[in-house]
N, C-alpha and C positions, 0 to 999 in steps of 0.2 A: 611755956613760951619758947623753950629751947627747941622743942620738936617743930614748932611752927617756923622758926628761923631756919632750921635744917631743911624743912620741906620747901620753903621759899627759895633757898639756895639751890636745891635740886631742880626746881622748876626753872630758875634763872639759867642754870647750866644747860638745860635742855634747849632753851631758847637761843643760846649762842650757837652760831653756825660757823663752819670753817674747819680747817685741818690744823693739827698740831705740827710743830716743827719736825718732830720725829717722823710723823707720817709722810711729810713732804720729802724728807731726806731718803726714806725707804723707797718711795716711788721714783725719785731721781736715780737712786742706785740701781734699781731694777731696769730702768730705761737705759742706763749706761751699759749694763751687762748685755741687754738685747742688742744694742748698737754694736758692741764689740764682737758679737757673734755674727750679725747680719752683714756688716760692711765688707769683710773679706769675701764672704760668699757672693755678694753682689759684684765685687770686682772680678771674681772668677767668671761669672756669667757675662759680664761686659767683654772680657778678653775672648771668651768663646764666641760671642756675637761678632766681634771684630774679625776673628779668624774665618768665620763662615762668610762674612761679607767679602773679605779679601779673596777667598777661593771662588766665590760667585763672580767677582769682578774679573779674575784671571780667566775663568771659563768664557765670560762674555767677550773679553778682548781676543781670546784665541778664536772664537767663532767669527768675530768681526774680521779678524785677520785672514782667515780662510776664505770668507766671502769676498774680501778685498782682493786677494790673490786671484780668485776665480774671475772677478769682474775685470781686473787688469789684463789677465790672460785672454779673456774673451774679446777684449778691445785691442788685442795685439800690442799692448803697451809693455814697457819694461817691468818685470816682476823682480824687485830686489827688496832688501830689508826696509830701506827708507821710503820707497813709494808705497809699499804695503802698510807701513806704520801710518803714513799720512792718510791713505785711503781708509784705513780702519778707524782713525779718529773721526773722519767724516761720517762713517756708518754709525759709530757709537754716539755721536752727538755731544752736546754741551756738558752732559753729566760727567764726562771723563776728562774734561779740560784740567790740566794740572797733574793728572796721574802720569806716572812714569812707567813706560814699558818698552821692551825691545823685542822686535819680531825677528825670528830666525827663519830665513827662506833658503831652500835649496835652489840655487839659481839655475841649475841644469834642468830641473823639472818644473820649477815655479811653484813648488808645494811649500806650505808653511810647515816647518818641522817642530816649532814650539815657540813659546813666548816666555819672557821673564818680566814679571810684574812687581813693581816696588810700591807698596801701599803708601798713601800720603802720610805725612807726619814724621817719617824717618825713624819710628820707634819699633816697627815690626820688620821681620825678615822678608826679603824678596821671595816671590813664589814663582817656580818654574812650572809651566803647564804646556803640554801634558807631562805628567810625571811618568817615571818608568812603570809604576804600578798601573797607571791609567792606560798606557799603551799595550801592556801585556794582557790586561783583562778585557780590553775592548774588542 
């Protein structure tokens, strides 16, 4: 009778489904370790993406500023920092509303010499475009 009881206990144990407390703790610990490894690397990827976006925005603003200066010059209008900035905003459209940038114009020639773009949020450094490297390699 003792063997029968043990056998029925074994069958009953096999019918029970679920995880033990130790198994759950081990799984949670493994997930915690994975999160501790992945979160910092994801933050690095996000910072890199913000930097790429900021550089692309600076290039777009510079290109719009050059186009604005050309448009103003062709229309025989005053080509100075403020008018070029306003005209560049019109060219860029609504996507750049709220972005802060300053256009530097050589008023003698009417040429855009560069821009300084400050990314929104105030947590990232301003970007000067074109940089010295960009002007020497271009």
